[in-house]
Each structure stands twice: as C-alpha cells, then as structure tokens.
N, C-alpha and C positions, 0 to 999 in steps of 0.2 A: 842697839841703835839701828834704825832702818838703813839699808844700803840700796842704792839704785845704780843701774848700769844701762846706758843707752844702747840701743840695738838689740838688747835681749830682754828688756823690761823685767828685770828681776828685782824683787823687793824681799827682804828677809828680816824677820824679827826674831830674836832668840832671847828666851828667859826661862828660868826654872819655874814650873808652875805646880808641880804635884809632889808632895812628900807622902810617904807611907809610914804609918805608926801603928804598931800592934800593942794592944793592951796586955799587961800593964806597963811594960818597959818600952820606951820609944826606940825606933830604929834610926831615926834621923836621916832618912834617905830622900833625896830629891831627884825627880825625873826631869831631864832637860826637855824643853819644848821648842820646836821650830815652827815658825809660820813662813810659808813659802808662797810668794805671789808670782805667777808666771803669765806671760802674754806679751807679745812684741809690741813695739811702739810704731810699727809701720802704718801708713794710712791706707784705709780701704774706703769704699763708697759709703756714704752716710756720715755719721759722726761717731767713729769708733772711740772707745775709751778702754784702756787697760784696766784689769780688775783692781778694785780698791776695797780694802777691808772696812766694813761698817760695824762689825762686832768682832771683838777679839777675846780670847780666853783670859780669865783672871786667875791669879795664883790661888791655890788651894792646898790645904793639908788634909789628907785622907787617913782613915784608919784601916789597917789590914783587915780584910774581910768586909769592908764597907763599900762605898760607891764614890766614884769620881765622875764628874760630868762637865764637858767643855763645850761652849757655844762658839761657832764661827760663821760669819756671814760676809758676803762681799757684793759689790755692785760693779757694773761695767756695761759696755756696749760692744757686741751683744752681751746679753746677760750671762755671767760666768756660771760654771758648775763648780761647786765646792765639795771636796772629799778629803778623807783623812788617810795618812800614811803612817806606817810603823816600820822602822828600819828600811825606809825607802820603798816599801811596798804597801798596797792598800791593806787596811786592817782586815783581818780574817780570823776571828776567834769567837768561840761561843760565849765568852765573857765580855767581849768588846762589841758594842752595838752602835751603828751609825743611823741616826734618824734625820732624814732630809726635810727641809721646809723651804718656803719661798721659791717653789718650782726648781729646787736643786741649788739655788744660790746660797742656801744656808744649810748647815749640818751640825748636829749635836753628837759628840763623841761621849759615850757612856761606858764606863768600865765597872763591872760588877760581877763577882766580888773582887776587890783589890787583892793582889797576891805579890808579896815581896819574896825574892827580888825579881820575879818574872816580869813585873810591870815597870821595872826601872829601865826604860828605853826612850828613844827619841821618837816623838810623835810630830807629824807635820799636818798642818791644815793647808791644803792646796786649792787655790782659786784659779781657774783656767777658762778663758773663752777661746776655744780651739779655732774658731773661725778666723781669728786674728793672726794665726801662724802664717808667715809670708811664704811665697813660692821659693822653693829651694832650701827650706829649713832642714837642718840635719836629721837623718834617720839612722837608728842603729839597726843594721840588717842582721848582724850576728854578734851577740854579746858573750862575755866570758861565762863559763860554766864551773860549777863546783869541781874541785880537783884535789886529789891526795897524791903526794909525791914523797918518796923516801929521801932523807938527807943525802946530799952530795949528788943527787940525780937532777936531770933537767926537767923543768916544768914550763909549759907553754900555755898562756892565757890568750884565747882567740878574740879578735874583734874586727868587724867589718862595718863600714858606714857609708852612706851616700848622701848627696845633697848638691845644690848648685850655688856657688862653685863647690868643687870637691872639698869635703871637710878635712881638717887636720885632726889626727887622733892623738890623744894624750892619755895618761893613766893616773889614777889615784889609788892609793893604798891606805885603808883606814882613814879616809877623808883628807889625806895629805897627798900632794903631787909626788909622782915617782920620777926621780932624776936618774936616768940610766948612766949619765956621765960620771956620777959619783961612786959607781960600783966597780971601777977599774975593768970594765968590759964584761963583768959577770952577768949583768942585766942589760938586755938589748931590746930595742923596739924594732921589729922587722918591717920591711917595706909594706907588707900586707896590713900593718897596724897591730899585729899580735905582739904580746910581751913575752919574751923568752928569758927564763931565769935559769942559768947554769949553776952547777955545784950548789944546789939549794941548801939554805941554812934555816935554822929555826926562826930567825928574825924575818924571813920571807913570808912566814905564815900571817894571814890576815884577810881582810875583805877588799877585793879589787873591783874598780869601776873603770870602764873605758869611756872617754869623753870625746865627742865629735864636735868640732867648732868650725864655723865658717862665718862669712859676713852677715848671714841671716840669723844666726843664733847659736845656742849651745845645747847639746843633747847628751844626757848621761845614760849609760846602760844600767840595767839592774845589777846590783852588786853580786859578786860570786866569791865564795871563800876558797882560799888555798890552804890546805893542811900539809904541814911538813912533819913526818914522823921519823923516829930514829931508825937507822939501819941497824939490824940486829948484829950483835958482836960476832965477828967471824963469818958473817954472811958473805957469800960470793955468788956470782951469776950461775955457778954450777949447782947451787942448792935448788931443791924442788920449790917452785913458786906456784901457788894456787890462788886463782881469783876468788873473791868472796862468794859465799853461798849461805843461804839460811838453813840452819839446823833446827830452829824452832820458828815457824812462821807465826806472825801475830794472828790471833783468832778474832772472829766477829763476836759481838756481845749485844744482848738486849737487856736494857735496864729501865727502871721506873724513873719518871721525872725527878730530878734532884738526887739521883743515885750516884754511887761511886763504883769505879771499876779500875783494875790494874791490867795492863796489856803488856805481855812479855814478848820481846823479839831478841833472838840469838842468831848471830852469824859467825862463821868460821872462815879461815883461809890462811894462806901463808904469803905475805905477812898477815897477822890478824887485823881485821878491819875495825875502823871506828863505826859506831852505831848511834844514830840520832833519830829523833821523831820530828815530824812536820805535820802541820795542819794547813792544807793548801800550800801557800808559799811562805807561811810563817814557821820559823824554826822554834820548836818547843824545847829543844836541848841547847843550852848555851855552849859556846865554843870551848870555854875553859872547863866545862863539866862533861864533855863528850866522852863516854866510856868506850872501852875496847871490848868487842865480842858480845856483850849483853846489855840491854837497856830496857828498863821497865817503866812504862808510862803510867803515871798515877793520875786519874781523873776523879774529881770530886764535884758534887753539885751540878751534875750534867743536866742541862735543860733542853738541848737541841741535838738531833741526830747529826753525825758528821763522819767523814772518812779520815782516818789518821794513817800517815805514811811512815813506815820504818825504812830508813836509808842506811845501808851498810856500804862503806867505802874504804878502799885501800889503793895503793899505787897501781894495782892491776885492774881496777874497775870499780864501778858503782852499781849497786842493785837496789831495788825498791820492792816493798810489799805493803799492801794496804789492808787495814782492818776497819770494819764498819761498826760504829757504836750507834745502835738504833734505840732511841728513847721511845719506849712504848707508851702509848696513852690509852685511856679507856676507849673502847669502840664507840662510834657514833650510833645514834638511834636508827634502827631500820626504818624503811618506809612504812607508811600506814598499811596495816593488813587489809587484804581484800577477801571478802567472803565469796567463795566459789560454789559451795554446796551446803545444804542443811538437811538434816533428817530430824526425826523426833528426839533423838538422843545424841546427835553429833553435829559439829560445825567444822567445815573444812576451810582453811584460810591459806593464802599465799602472801608473800611480801618480798620487797626488794631489800637486799643486804644493807644498802646505805653506807657501806664501808669499802674504801679502795683496797685495803689490805685484808687478807684472810682472817677470819675469826675462828675461835675454837668451836663454839657451838652457839645455839640460840636458846632463849628462855621464853616460854609463853606463860602469861598470867591471865586468868579469867575468873569472873565471878558473876553470879546472877545479880541483876539490879535489885537493890534494896538497901535500906539504911544500915542494916547490921551485917551485910554480906561481906565475907572475907575472900581474898584472892586465893585461888588454887594455882599451883605452879607445876609446869612440866619443863624439865631441863634436858640437856644433852641432846638437843635436836640439831642434826647436822645438815638438814636440807632447808629450803625456803618454802616448803609446803608441808602442812600438817593437819591431821584430822583430830579434833578434840572429842573424845567419846565420853560416855557415862553421864550425859547431861539430862536434865529434866525436860520433858516435852513441853512445848508451848510456853517456853520461858525465855525472857530477854536477857542476854549476857553481854558484858563488855569485855573486850579482849585486847591485850597489848603484847608487844614483842620487844625483847632486848637482846643484845649480843654480848658474848663473853669471850675475852681473850686472856693472855697470860697475865695481864695486869688485874683484871677483874671484870665485873659486870658494868656495862655502860647504861646510859639512860634509856628509858622505855620509848617506844614509838608512840605516836598518837593512837588513841584507842579507837576500836571499831565496835559498833553494836550489832548484834545478830540475835535473831529469835529462832529457836528450834521449832520444828514442825509439830503438828498435832498427832495424838494417838487416841485410840479408844480409851475411855475412862479406865483408870486402874483400880478404882474402888467403887462400890455400889452407893446408891443414894442412902442417906443416913436417917435414922429415927423415923422409920416408916410406921404409920399409924392408920387404923381403919375404924370407923364409927358408923353405926346404923343411924340414919337420919329420917327414914320413913319406912313404910311396910316392906318395900322391895328396893330400897336405895341405900347405898353405902358411900360415905365420903372417905377418900384416901388422901393423906398428906405426907410429905417427907421433906428432907433437906437435901441440898445438892451434894454430890460426892466430895470427899476430902481430896481426891486426886483426879480432877476431871480430865487432865492431859489435853486441854483444848477448850474451845467454846462448846458448851453443851447445847445441842440443837433441839433436844427434847427428851421425853421419857416414855417408856413403854410399861404399862401396868398389866401384868399377867394375873389371871384369876381362874380358878377351877373349883368344882365340887369334889374332884377326885385327884388329889396331889400325886398319886402313884402313876398317873399317865405322863408320857413324855411332854416336855415343855412346848413342843410344836403343836400339841393338841389342846393346849390351854387357850382360853379366850384372851384377846389382846385389846387394850384400850390405850390409844396413843394420845399423848399430851404435849403441847408446845407452849413455851413461854409461861409456865406456871409450875408450882410445886404442890398443887392441890387440884383434885378432880372428884367427880362423883360417878359411880357405876350404877346404872338403873336396870330395871326389869330382872332382878334377881329372884330366885325361887324361894318362897317363904318356907321357913323352918329348916333350910339347908345351911350347912356350914361351908364357907368358902375359904380357900387358901389364896393369899395375895402375895406377889413378889414384884418388885419394881427394879428397872435398870435405866441407866442414862446412856445416851449415845451422842457422839460427835460426828463430824463430817467423815471421819475415818471409819467408825464402826461402833458396835455396842459394847458397853462395859459389863461387868459382872452383875449377877442378880443380888438383890438384898436378901437378907434372911426372911423366911416366910412369916407372915402374920395371919391369924385366923379370926374370922368373924362369922357369927351365926345370925341369919336373917330371921327376926322374930315376927310372928303374925301380928297384925294390927289390932 
C-alpha cells in the first residue's frame, strides 16, 4: 500500500515482482521489489510537483539463466530523474543494465542472465527532482564504514550530519531502528552521533544506517556492515596480533567476450581475516557466505571489462586489492592505406592504426586487379609502414590492411588502389616474320611482347647483311604505333638478318630471335 508523509514527500510501494526458476526443477524464489518516490512538498517558484510514477513494474516469473526487465517512469515539476538501486546503492553489475528514456524520467532495469540466489535482493526505482530539496535539508557528512570486531570488544560506527536546523541522528540495523535503551547500557549513541557497541555479541552483526532528521526532511546514509567474529579460545592481548595482508594477490585477466575466469584472492593475519569480492559498491559475496582467508571469484559469460576488488578484513584493519578483467575484442579496421612510393616492382604504403589499444601486428593483403586474381598475404608486420615487393610492373593492385591481437584478426581497412611503375619490356616481340614484296623491299611484321612492362612506345627493327658484326653497327628502322613495316633499298641477291625489339618510356627490351630473308632479283 502506498504511504505518504508530509514534509518529506515519501511514497513507497512494496511488492514481490521477480521469481527465479531453473529448469527442470523450480526454485520458488521471489525477489522483493521496492518503489521509492522522493522529493519534498515545499513550494518553490512556478508550479512544482513532487514526482509521481506513471509506469510501474509488473510482476514476473523468470528462468535462471534468462532475462528479467522492469520499466519505471515518473512525472513531476521539474522533470524528475529516475534511477535504480540495489541494496540501497545504484546498480553496478555487468549483468544488470539500466537504459534511460524520456530524458531520464524513465529507466528500464534489465538483468541478464538471471542468477540464483545472487539476484534475490531488494531493487528500488527512485524518482527524484533534486531541485525541490528545501534549504537546510539534512546532509550526511560522514557515514558509517565497514567494520570487523572480535566478540566482547568495542565497536564504534561513526556518523556526522548537518542541516538547518541541526538534524537529529538515529540508527537502523537491518532496516529496523536501534534502541540503545533496551541494551542495558551496552549500546550507546554518543553526542557526536556515533553508535558505540560495547562487549560486542554475534547478534550485533548486521547492516547499519545512520539517519539524519530535521524539519526539512530525512536523509539516510549508505549502509555499512559490522562483522563480529569469535575471539579465539585462550586468546589474550599478549598473543601476537597481525593485521591482514595478502599472500596471493588477485591477478589481471584478458578474456574473450562471453568467456569465463576464476580469480583467487588469499589473505592472512592474526586473527585470520574475512575475504569478500566487490564490483564497485556492490558486494559479490553474501554476508552468510563470506569465507575466511581465501575467496575465489567465479565469473561466467563476461561481456564487459571491469575492475573487481578483493577486500580482506579483521578487527585489526581492512585492506583491498583490485584485479582487472579485460574483455578483449577484435581490433578495429586500420585507417585507409596511403601510397607514398611506387616502383616498377614495389608499392610503399603507410596507415593509421585505428585502434586505441596496442595490437600484436598487422596483416597486408594485396592482389592485381582482375576477375580471377587472388589475394596475397603478408603478416607479422609490427610497424605502420611497409613496402610490398615482388610486384609486376605497370600493374594496378588493390591493397588492404587489418590488425591482429590476442583474440584474432579484425576487419580490413578500406582498400587502396596503386599502379606500379613501368620497366623496359621483359620479353621480345613475338612471331617476327619477313617477306619479300618487291625487288628490293621486305615487309616485316610481329606481335607485341608478352611482358611489355608498360606502354610500348614503339619498335626498333635491326637488319644487316653481316650478322657477325656488333648490333650497334646494324642498320635501324624505327616504327611507332604499328606492328608492321617495310624496309626498302635492300641489295639484290643478298641475305639479310632481321631482329626486332620493343621499347617503353623506361628503355629497350630484349631482341627477338633472328629471322633471315634473301632479296631475290626481279
């Protein structure tokens, strides 16, 4: 049933909304759900209105390993902000996600996958229009902190608050008010507001909150646990007492998305400390399952990177150590390669990594443009500049780059096209033929080289009656834009040797094999 309180504008709705059931046998577990509406009723300029819920969660039955999703939305003036709490603190878990909508006035709480009994907790939907908090509203300046005390010793939970007028401080333990007068003087509230518990007993163990109250409203501190552990039999103050220390520190881990990992944390001391795990402000170890000395955190289906804190505590102190679980993903595609230099047989490219985190190496794939061309691969490249060698001259290539890390190879960059430079032809003209067409004229024809290595600018036809003479003493007939020509004014009854070469802008190619033709008299 909704409750309202003037002066503090508190509305609360409580009902069980979520049960967990694991196949095939039901667990029959329900999670209590609290809806908390905050915002004072004092008047401010304009037309203020305390938050009012317009959408409230509905009851659900979930399956262990499945999904639970709750919708919460509120209205008010000014527009409220809606958020979700778990155990009195904002939700902070890789399995619990909050999605805001309506400019923050609505929020969806999604738990995936459901885990029993870990998800059996109290969840709160809080709607707050902070601008409506009146002047002098109580503020918790110093709240209680987690504490471990040995039985029969004194524990002090601190609290300091301010406000106008000065607020009165009271205490709650496990959501129930603490009455110091019922303890025959063993529990006292000091003038500072602190709660002092003498001759601690096991029944004193629990979750403590200090509450500051004045005429402007009520403010609760964040809860803090008090643990009471047994005094070892025969223990005296003369025995050696050692504060907790870590004998095995939790280690960092890199895992793939959806992977699993176990993180071990071991602490020693005298007395031996309790050890628990936390994710941010969320306790991952339940109070009744908190082990002594060693705690192994088991994580499954991890999707997000996070820092996990191991806390070791005894009556002599509290220590913390943090382990990072980094969920590695495939690297992003590098930037589009830039061609910085080309030769007849190589292309040099540079590129931007495109990845904020270091990569293991880069992979270059290239191929000559063509319908049946396949990519060649160069891997294990550790710089962002590389020259690809062994290419064909005067050939257009497409080139792309990808990055590789411990997870695998990421997607490729946008490809870049590059054409290698020209070379002199690597092969001679093909199928050279010579025919007499008149008394002193020969027609010579041929086909272009198989490997021109560029654009053929023309051909040189060498001919001589004495093939033993050096080539520079042969006669030359230059031809452009044709693979056929005629040589005139030859000597009748003489045999001529003819060879042909092709040339590009870079130089001459090799000679063709010689052909012989005899000029017959007319």
